[in-house]
DRENTORKOL-3810 file (N, C-alpha, C; in nm, 4 decimals):
REM DRENTORKOL-3810
@n.u->3.0383; n.v->-1.1538; n.w->-2.5530; ca.u->2.9292; ca.v->-1.1987; ca.w->-2.4685; c.u->2.9503; c.v->-1.1554; c.w->-2.3237
@n.u->3.0746; n.v->-1.1705; n.w->-2.2734; ca.u->3.1048; ca.v->-1.1309; ca.w->-2.1364; c.u->3.0862; c.v->-0.9805; c.w->-2.1181
@n.u->3.1203; n.v->-0.9047; n.w->-2.2208; ca.u->3.1064; ca.v->-0.7589; ca.w->-2.2129; c.u->2.9593; c.v->-0.7195; c.w->-2.1993
@n.u->2.8715; n.v->-0.7828; n.w->-2.2764; ca.u->2.7276; ca.v->-0.7536; ca.w->-2.2687; c.u->2.6722; c.v->-0.7901; c.w->-2.1316
@n.u->2.7156; n.v->-0.9045; n.w->-2.0790; ca.u->2.6700; ca.v->-0.9472; ca.w->-1.9474; c.u->2.7182; c.v->-0.8495; c.w->-1.8399
@n.u->2.8433; n.v->-0.8073; n.w->-1.8500; ca.u->2.8984; ca.v->-0.7115; ca.w->-1.7549; c.u->2.8231; c.v->-0.5785; c.w->-1.7610
@n.u->2.7913; n.v->-0.5320; n.w->-1.8807; ca.u->2.7145; ca.v->-0.4080; ca.w->-1.8968; c.u->2.5743; c.v->-0.4220; c.w->-1.8375
@n.u->2.5099; n.v->-0.5347; n.w->-1.8619; ca.u->2.3750; ca.v->-0.5572; ca.w->-1.8097; c.u->2.3757; c.v->-0.5601; c.w->-1.6572
@n.u->2.4718; n.v->-0.6301; n.w->-1.5988; ca.u->2.4810; ca.v->-0.6377; ca.w->-1.4528; c.u->2.5109; c.v->-0.4998; c.w->-1.3952
@n.u->2.6002; n.v->-0.4254; n.w->-1.4583; ca.u->2.6334; ca.v->-0.2901; ca.w->-1.4128; c.u->2.5114; c.v->-0.1994; c.w->-1.4179
@n.u->2.4336; n.v->-0.2116; n.w->-1.5244; ca.u->2.3123; ca.v->-0.1308; ca.w->-1.5394; c.u->2.2125; c.v->-0.1626; c.w->-1.4279
@n.u->2.1921; n.v->-0.2898; n.w->-1.3990; ca.u->2.0979; ca.v->-0.3302; ca.w->-1.2944; c.u->2.1444; c.v->-0.2787; c.w->-1.1586
@n.u->2.2726; n.v->-0.2890; n.w->-1.1306; ca.u->2.3266; ca.v->-0.2404; ca.w->-1.0037; c.u->2.3078; c.v->-0.0890; c.w->-0.9923
@n.u->2.3318; n.v->-0.0161; n.w->-1.0996; ca.u->2.3125; ca.v->0.1294; ca.w->-1.0981; c.u->2.1664; c.v->0.1656; c.w->-1.0718
@n.u->2.0748; n.v->0.0962; n.w->-1.1372; ca.u->1.9318; ca.v->0.1219; ca.w->-1.1174; c.u->1.8930; c.v->0.0953; c.w->-0.9721
@n.u->1.9424; n.v->-0.0141; n.w->-0.9152; ca.u->1.9123; ca.v->-0.0443; ca.w->-0.7752; c.u->1.9675; c.v->0.0626; c.w->-0.6813
@n.u->2.0894; n.v->0.1083; n.w->-0.7059; ca.u->2.1480; ca.v->0.2120; ca.w->-0.6216; c.u->2.0716; c.v->0.3430; c.w->-0.6311
@n.u->2.0291; n.v->0.3802; n.w->-0.7513; ca.u->1.9489; ca.v->0.5016; ca.w->-0.7690; c.u->1.8152; c.v->0.4860; c.w->-0.6966
@n.u->1.7541; n.v->0.3691; n.w->-0.7060; ca.u->1.6277; ca.v->0.3438; ca.w->-0.6369; c.u->1.6412; c.v->0.3531; c.w->-0.4861
@n.u->1.7486; n.v->0.2980; n.w->-0.4327; ca.u->1.7724; ca.v->0.3045; ca.w->-0.2879; c.u->1.7936; c.v->0.4490; c.w->-0.2441
@n.u->1.8713; n.v->0.5233; n.w->-0.3216; ca.u->1.8954; ca.v->0.6640; ca.w->-0.2877; c.u->1.7659; c.v->0.7442; c.w->-0.2940
@n.u->1.6869; n.v->0.7221; n.w->-0.3989; ca.u->1.5600; ca.v->0.7951; ca.w->-0.4135; c.u->1.4646; c.v->0.7622; c.w->-0.2994
@n.u->1.4590; n.v->0.6359; n.w->-0.2598; ca.u->1.3676; ca.v->0.5995; ca.w->-0.1513; c.u->1.4101; c.v->0.6640; c.w->-0.0199
@n.u->1.5392; n.v->0.6792; n.w->0.0004; ca.u->1.5866; ca.v->0.7472; ca.w->0.1213; c.u->1.5540; c.v->0.8945; c.w->0.1204
@n.u->1.5690; n.v->0.9582; n.w->0.0058; ca.u->1.5409; ca.v->1.1011; ca.w->-0.0067; c.u->1.3912; c.v->1.1283; c.w->0.0067
@n.u->1.3095; n.v->1.0454; n.w->-0.0563; ca.u->1.1642; ca.v->1.0663; ca.w->-0.0566; c.u->1.0948; c.v->1.0023; c.w->0.0637
@n.u->1.1697; n.v->0.9340; n.w->0.1488; ca.u->1.1146; ca.v->0.8661; ca.w->0.2665; c.u->1.0109; c.v->0.7613; c.w->0.2266
@n.u->1.0413; n.v->0.6853; n.w->0.1233; ca.u->0.9533; ca.v->0.5777; ca.w->0.0790; c.u->0.9909; c.v->0.4511; c.w->0.1542
@n.u->0.8901; n.v->0.3829; n.w->0.2075; ca.u->0.9157; ca.v->0.2604; ca.w->0.2824; c.u->0.8168; c.v->0.1517; c.w->0.2409
@n.u->0.8623; n.v->0.0264; n.w->0.2370; ca.u->0.7706; ca.v->-0.0838; ca.w->0.2051; c.u->0.6941; c.v->-0.1282; c.w->0.3294
@n.u->0.5672; n.v->-0.1612; n.w->0.3106; ca.u->0.4828; ca.v->-0.2119; ca.w->0.4188; c.u->0.3909; c.v->-0.3193; c.w->0.3616
@n.u->0.3534; n.v->-0.4145; n.w->0.4437; ca.u->0.2501; ca.v->-0.5097; ca.w->0.4042; c.u->0.1229; c.v->-0.4733; c.w->0.4775
@n.u->0.0105; n.v->-0.4967; n.w->0.4125; ca.u->-0.1170; ca.v->-0.4635; ca.w->0.4735; c.u->-0.2317; c.v->-0.5292; c.w->0.4004
@n.u->-0.3525; n.v->-0.4970; n.w->0.4435; ca.u->-0.4747; ca.v->-0.5514; ca.w->0.3860; c.u->-0.5566; c.v->-0.4397; c.w->0.3232
@n.u->-0.6075; n.v->-0.4657; n.w->0.2039; ca.u->-0.6852; ca.v->-0.3668; ca.w->0.1286; c.u->-0.8284; c.v->-0.3596; c.w->0.1804
@n.u->-0.8852; n.v->-0.2384; n.w->0.1767; ca.u->-1.0251; ca.v->-0.2166; ca.w->0.2135; c.u->-1.0790; c.v->-0.0999; c.w->0.1322
@n.u->-1.1916; n.v->-0.1198; n.w->0.0658; ca.u->-1.2531; ca.v->-0.0097; ca.w->-0.0092; c.u->-1.3466; c.v->0.0668; c.w->0.0843
@n.u->-1.3394; n.v->0.1992; n.w->0.0775; ca.u->-1.4215; ca.v->0.2841; ca.w->0.1633; c.u->-1.5578; c.v->0.3064; c.w->0.0990
@n.u->-1.6542; n.v->0.3454; n.w->0.1803; ca.u->-1.7908; ca.v->0.3703; ca.w->0.1325; c.u->-1.7946; c.v->0.4850; c.w->0.0319
@n.u->-1.7015; n.v->0.5792; n.w->0.0430; ca.u->-1.7010; ca.v->0.6952; ca.w->-0.0468; c.u->-1.6165; c.v->0.6727; c.w->-0.1725
@n.u->-1.5703; n.v->0.5491; n.w->-0.1936; ca.u->-1.4932; ca.v->0.5174; ca.w->-0.3134; c.u->-1.3427; c.v->0.5290; c.w->-0.2966
@n.u->-1.2975; n.v->0.5751; n.w->-0.1819; ca.u->-1.1530; ca.v->0.5839; ca.w->-0.1585; c.u->-1.0993; c.v->0.4440; c.w->-0.1296
@n.u->-0.9682; n.v->0.4312; n.w->-0.1369; ca.u->-0.9031; ca.v->0.3032; ca.w->-0.1154; c.u->-0.8164; c.v->0.3115; c.w->0.0095
@n.u->-0.8307; n.v->0.2109; n.w->0.0967; ca.u->-0.7559; ca.v->0.2072; ca.w->0.2219; c.u->-0.6680; c.v->0.0824; c.w->0.2252
@n.u->-0.5606; n.v->0.0909; n.w->0.2984; ca.u->-0.4804; ca.v->-0.0261; ca.w->0.3319; c.u->-0.4587; c.v->-0.0211; c.w->0.4825
@n.u->-0.4783; n.v->-0.1340; n.w->0.5491; ca.u->-0.4585; ca.v->-0.1416; ca.w->0.6932; c.u->-0.3184; c.v->-0.1973; c.w->0.7160
@n.u->-0.2299; n.v->-0.1114; n.w->0.7679; ca.u->-0.0903; ca.v->-0.1459; ca.w->0.7933; c.u->-0.0668; c.v->-0.1354; c.w->0.9434
@n.u->-0.0195; n.v->-0.2436; n.w->1.0039; ca.u->0.0076; ca.v->-0.2434; ca.w->1.1486; c.u->-0.1113; c.v->-0.1909; c.w->1.2280
@n.u->-0.2300; n.v->-0.2380; n.w->1.1928; ca.u->-0.3551; ca.v->-0.2007; ca.w->1.2599; c.u->-0.3916; c.v->-0.0533; c.w->1.2425
@n.u->-0.3321; n.v->0.0130; n.w->1.1425; ca.u->-0.3621; ca.v->0.1528; ca.w->1.1129; c.u->-0.4193; c.v->0.1642; c.w->0.9721
@n.u->-0.5439; n.v->0.2119; n.w->0.9578; ca.u->-0.5986; ca.v->0.2322; ca.w->0.8233; c.u->-0.5364; c.v->0.3567; c.w->0.7600
@n.u->-0.4961; n.v->0.3435; n.w->0.6337; ca.u->-0.4325; ca.v->0.4534; ca.w->0.5612; c.u->-0.5039; c.v->0.4720; c.w->0.4279
@n.u->-0.5443; n.v->0.5964; n.w->0.3986; ca.u->-0.6016; ca.v->0.6292; ca.w->0.2679; c.u->-0.4870; c.v->0.6308; c.w->0.1682
@n.u->-0.5034; n.v->0.5587; n.w->0.0578; ca.u->-0.3982; ca.v->0.5512; ca.w->-0.0422; c.u->-0.4290; c.v->0.6466; c.w->-0.1568
@n.u->-0.3309; n.v->0.7254; n.w->-0.1951; ca.u->-0.3471; ca.v->0.8123; ca.w->-0.3110; c.u->-0.2233; c.v->0.7978; c.w->-0.3977
@n.u->-0.2287; n.v->0.8170; n.w->-0.5256; ca.u->-0.3482; ca.v->0.8493; ca.w->-0.6032; c.u->-0.4450; c.v->0.7317; c.w->-0.6097
@n.u->-0.5706; n.v->0.7639; n.w->-0.6303; ca.u->-0.6784; ca.v->0.6669; ca.w->-0.6193; c.u->-0.6966; c.v->0.5756; c.w->-0.7409
@n.u->-0.6400; n.v->0.6075; n.w->-0.8544; ca.u->-0.6728; ca.v->0.5362; ca.w->-0.9780; c.u->-0.5996; c.v->0.4045; c.w->-0.9955
@n.u->-0.5240; n.v->0.3582; n.w->-0.8993; ca.u->-0.4433; ca.v->0.2384; ca.w->-0.9166; c.u->-0.5009; c.v->0.1129; c.w->-0.8523
@n.u->-0.6133; n.v->0.1185; n.w->-0.7869; ca.u->-0.6531; ca.v->0.0103; ca.w->-0.6989; c.u->-0.7848; c.v->-0.0566; c.w->-0.7357
@n.u->-0.8362; n.v->-0.0311; n.w->-0.8554; ca.u->-0.9673; ca.v->-0.0822; ca.w->-0.8928; c.u->-0.9725; c.v->-0.2348; c.w->-0.9055
@n.u->-0.8591; n.v->-0.3008; n.w->-0.9212; ca.u->-0.8575; ca.v->-0.4463; ca.w->-0.9395; c.u->-0.8491; c.v->-0.5236; c.w->-0.8076
@n.u->-0.8571; n.v->-0.4551; n.w->-0.6954; ca.u->-0.8414; ca.v->-0.5193; ca.w->-0.5650; c.u->-0.9753; c.v->-0.5477; c.w->-0.4989
@n.u->-0.9770; n.v->-0.6507; n.w->-0.4144; ca.u->-1.0953; ca.v->-0.6881; ca.w->-0.3368; c.u->-1.0645; c.v->-0.6698; c.w->-0.1878
@n.u->-1.1680; n.v->-0.6418; n.w->-0.1082; ca.u->-1.1492; ca.v->-0.6242; ca.w->0.0356; c.u->-1.0776; c.v->-0.7450; c.w->0.0965
@n.u->-0.9757; n.v->-0.7161; n.w->0.1756; ca.u->-0.8995; ca.v->-0.8204; ca.w->0.2428; c.u->-0.7759; c.v->-0.8669; c.w->0.1683
@n.u->-0.7592; n.v->-0.8250; n.w->0.0417; ca.u->-0.6403; ca.v->-0.8664; ca.w->-0.0339; c.u->-0.5143; c.v->-0.8214; c.w->0.0387
@n.u->-0.4144; n.v->-0.9070; n.w->0.0372; ca.u->-0.2856; ca.v->-0.8758; ca.w->0.0990; c.u->-0.1992; c.v->-0.7997; c.w->-0.0005
@n.u->-0.1403; n.v->-0.6880; n.w->0.0463; ca.u->-0.0624; ca.v->-0.6003; ca.w->-0.0408; c.u->0.0757; c.v->-0.5734; c.w->0.0162
@n.u->0.1686; n.v->-0.5482; n.w->-0.0744; ca.u->0.2958; ca.v->-0.4865; ca.w->-0.0414; c.u->0.2866; c.v->-0.3477; c.w->-0.1013
@n.u->0.2946; n.v->-0.2449; n.w->-0.0180; ca.u->0.2834; ca.v->-0.1070; ca.w->-0.0652; c.u->0.4111; c.v->-0.0306; c.w->-0.0310
@n.u->0.4524; n.v->0.0538; n.w->-0.1227; ca.u->0.5646; ca.v->0.1439; ca.w->-0.1000; c.u->0.5049; c.v->0.2825; c.w->-0.0835
@n.u->0.5082; n.v->0.3331; n.w->0.0394; ca.u->0.4409; ca.v->0.4588; ca.w->0.0702; c.u->0.5385; c.v->0.5618; c.w->0.1243
@n.u->0.4998; n.v->0.6874; n.w->0.1062; ca.u->0.5772; ca.v->0.7987; ca.w->0.1602; c.u->0.5355; c.v->0.8265; c.w->0.3031
@n.u->0.5658; n.v->0.9459; n.w->0.3494; ca.u->0.5307; ca.v->0.9856; ca.w->0.4852; c.u->0.3803; c.v->0.9732; c.w->0.5070
@n.u->0.3418; n.v->0.9295; n.w->0.6252; ca.u->0.2013; ca.v->0.9079; ca.w->0.6594; c.u->0.1505; c.v->1.0278; c.w->0.7389
@n.u->0.0431; n.v->1.0904; n.w->0.6882; ca.u->-0.0200; ca.v->1.2039; ca.w->0.7577; c.u->-0.0969; c.v->1.1515; c.w->0.8783
@n.u->-0.0908; n.v->1.2236; n.w->0.9870; ca.u->-0.1602; ca.v->1.1809; ca.w->1.1087; c.u->-0.3010; c.v->1.2367; c.w->1.1101
@n.u->-0.3939; n.v->1.1542; n.w->1.0735; ca.u->-0.5364; ca.v->1.1861; ca.w->1.0747; c.u->-0.6077; c.v->1.0529; c.w->1.0903
@n.u->-0.7402; n.v->1.0538; n.w->1.0932; ca.u->-0.8118; ca.v->0.9260; ca.w->1.0925; c.u->-0.9087; c.v->0.9245; c.w->0.9767
@n.u->-0.8953; n.v->0.8295; n.w->0.8880; ca.u->-0.7773; ca.v->0.7442; ca.w->0.8756; c.u->-0.6575; c.v->0.8247; c.w->0.8263
@n.u->-0.5397; n.v->0.7692; n.w->0.8470; ca.u->-0.4169; ca.v->0.8349; ca.w->0.8024; c.u->-0.4172; c.v->0.8423; c.w->0.6499
@n.u->-0.3257; n.v->0.9187; n.w->0.5921; ca.u->-0.3186; ca.v->0.9303; ca.w->0.4461; c.u->-0.1724; c.v->0.9277; c.w->0.4027
@n.u->-0.1472; n.v->0.8586; n.w->0.2906; ca.u->-0.0105; ca.v->0.8508; ca.w->0.2393; c.u->-0.0142; c.v->0.8332; c.w->0.0884
@n.u->0.0900; n.v->0.8824; n.w->0.0224; ca.u->0.1045; ca.v->0.8631; ca.w->-0.1214; c.u->0.1660; c.v->0.7253; c.w->-0.1442
@n.u->0.1037; n.v->0.6500; n.w->-0.2346; ca.u->0.1529; ca.v->0.5174; ca.w->-0.2699; c.u->0.2329; c.v->0.5295; c.w->-0.3990
@n.u->0.3575; n.v->0.4885; n.w->-0.3937; ca.u->0.4438; ca.v->0.4944; ca.w->-0.5118; c.u->0.4341; c.v->0.3672; c.w->-0.5939
@n.u->0.4070; n.v->0.2542; n.w->-0.5281; ca.u->0.3891; ca.v->0.1261; ca.w->-0.5973; c.u->0.3172; c.v->0.0309; c.w->-0.5031
@n.u->0.2442; n.v->-0.0623; n.w->-0.5603; ca.u->0.1832; ca.v->-0.1666; ca.w->-0.4786; c.u->0.1834; c.v->-0.2978; c.w->-0.5560
@n.u->0.1894; n.v->-0.4058; n.w->-0.4814; ca.u->0.1886; ca.v->-0.5391; ca.w->-0.5396; c.u->0.0937; c.v->-0.6255; c.w->-0.4588
@n.u->0.0070; n.v->-0.6956; n.w->-0.5288; ca.u->-0.0866; ca.v->-0.7858; ca.w->-0.4620; c.u->-0.0109; c.v->-0.9133; c.w->-0.4259
@n.u->-0.0112; n.v->-0.9468; n.w->-0.2968; ca.u->0.0585; ca.v->-1.0657; ca.w->-0.2494; c.u->-0.0318; c.v->-1.1879; c.w->-0.2455
@n.u->-0.1623; n.v->-1.1651; n.w->-0.2341; ca.u->-0.2546; ca.v->-1.2774; ca.w->-0.2285; c.u->-0.3957; c.v->-1.2312; c.w->-0.2002
@n.u->-0.4878; n.v->-1.3242; n.w->-0.2184; ca.u->-0.6285; ca.v->-1.2951; ca.w->-0.1921; c.u->-0.6552; c.v->-1.3019; c.w->-0.0421
@n.u->-0.7590; n.v->-1.2339; n.w->-0.0028; ca.u->-0.8029; ca.v->-1.2366; ca.w->0.1358; c.u->-0.9495; c.v->-1.2002; c.w->0.1411
@n.u->-1.0027; n.v->-1.1877; n.w->0.2618; ca.u->-1.1404; ca.v->-1.1408; ca.w->0.2763; c.u->-1.1509; c.v->-1.0556; c.w->0.4019
@n.u->-1.2693; n.v->-1.0018; n.w->0.4265; ca.u->-1.2892; ca.v->-0.9096; ca.w->0.5382; c.u->-1.2563; c.v->-0.9716; c.w->0.6738
@n.u->-1.2671; n.v->-1.1037; n.w->0.6846; ca.u->-1.2373; ca.v->-1.1677; ca.w->0.8133; c.u->-1.0885; c.v->-1.1571; c.w->0.8487
@n.u->-1.0046; n.v->-1.1248; n.w->0.7504; ca.u->-0.8615; ca.v->-1.1069; ca.w->0.7766; c.u->-0.8308; c.v->-0.9722; c.w->0.8414
@n.u->-0.9248; n.v->-0.8775; n.w->0.8322; ca.u->-0.9045; ca.v->-0.7447; ca.w->0.8906; c.u->-0.9360; c.v->-0.7465; c.w->1.0396
@n.u->-0.8588; n.v->-0.6728; n.w->1.1208; ca.u->-0.8886; ca.v->-0.6665; ca.w->1.2648; c.u->-1.0293; c.v->-0.6117; c.w->1.2883
@n.u->-1.1075; n.v->-0.6820; n.w->1.3704; ca.u->-1.2475; ca.v->-0.6456; ca.w->1.3920; c.u->-1.2620; c.v->-0.5067; c.w->1.4529
@n.u->-1.1743; n.v->-0.4706; n.w->1.5460; ca.u->-1.1869; ca.v->-0.3391; ca.w->1.6089; c.u->-1.1591; c.v->-0.2259; c.w->1.5093
@n.u->-1.0687; n.v->-0.2468; n.w->1.4147; ca.u->-1.0407; ca.v->-0.1461; ca.w->1.3117; c.u->-1.1625; c.v->-0.1317; c.w->1.2210
@n.u->-1.2200; n.v->-0.2451; n.w->1.1810; ca.u->-1.3393; ca.v->-0.2430; ca.w->1.0957; c.u->-1.4545; c.v->-0.1734; c.w->1.1668
@n.u->-1.4744; n.v->-0.2016; n.w->1.2952; ca.u->-1.5810; ca.v->-0.1367; ca.w->1.3731; c.u->-1.5587; c.v->0.0139; c.w->1.3825
@n.u->-1.4355; n.v->0.0549; n.w->1.4063; ca.u->-1.4041; ca.v->0.1976; ca.w->1.4177; c.u->-1.4310; c.v->0.2696; c.w->1.2849
@n.u->-1.3940; n.v->0.2049; n.w->1.1732; ca.u->-1.4192; ca.v->0.2647; ca.w->1.0416; c.u->-1.5685; c.v->0.2701; c.w->1.0108
@n.u->-1.6447; n.v->0.1686; n.w->1.0548; ca.u->-1.7903; ca.v->0.1694; ca.w->1.0366; c.u->-1.8540; c.v->0.2827; c.w->1.1167
@n.u->-1.8132; n.v->0.2980; n.w->1.2413; ca.u->-1.8714; ca.v->0.4010; ca.w->1.3284; c.u->-1.8409; c.v->0.5411; c.w->1.2769
@n.u->-1.7274; n.v->0.5591; n.w->1.2118; ca.u->-1.6929; ca.v->0.6918; ca.w->1.1605; c.u->-1.7435; c.v->0.7117; c.w->1.0179
@n.u->-1.8135; n.v->0.6126; n.w->0.9620; ca.u->-1.8740; ca.v->0.6282; ca.w->0.8298; c.u->-1.7819; c.v->0.5983; c.w->0.7123
@n.u->-1.6641; n.v->0.5460; n.w->0.7370; ca.u->-1.5709; ca.v->0.5181; ca.w->0.6267; c.u->-1.6047; c.v->0.3921; c.w->0.5499
@n.u->-1.6605; n.v->0.2937; n.w->0.6181; ca.u->-1.7035; ca.v->0.1701; ca.w->0.5490; c.u->-1.8470; c.v->0.1405; c.w->0.5878
@n.u->-1.9166; n.v->0.0701; n.w->0.4995; ca.u->-2.0547; ca.v->0.0314; ca.w->0.5261; c.u->-2.0566; c.v->-0.0835; c.w->0.6264
@n.u->-2.1611; n.v->-0.0883; n.w->0.7101; ca.u->-2.1715; ca.v->-0.2008; ca.w->0.8061; c.u->-2.1728; c.v->-0.3333; c.w->0.7311
@n.u->-2.0997; n.v->-0.4295; n.w->0.7855; ca.u->-2.0918; ca.v->-0.5610; ca.w->0.7225; c.u->-2.2006; c.v->-0.6504; c.w->0.7801
@n.u->-2.2667; n.v->-0.7246; n.w->0.6916; ca.u->-2.3765; ca.v->-0.8075; ca.w->0.7383; c.u->-2.3533; c.v->-0.9506; c.w->0.7310
END
């Protein structure tokens, strides 16, 4: 029994070490943010008051605007909105549009990324 437990713990530690090494090599970092769906069907997350287009796009259909997320993203491209590859995301809780910074929402509306909110 002790041998199986030791093997299981060793396996978990190895997986964690490989994950840490891979995240360092790939420049993957965890961030918390708020989800926002764009008018063109793309998916955004607002991290530190910066909207970021999340790709690949097929992972986010179960989210609602304002939901709180933990996202593991790679390097962020400097554009408006920024763009980054999402390696994993976890929904931390529900939210709504009032949780998003108003100036960010206004800027995205003016540039055509989101529909005006009524």
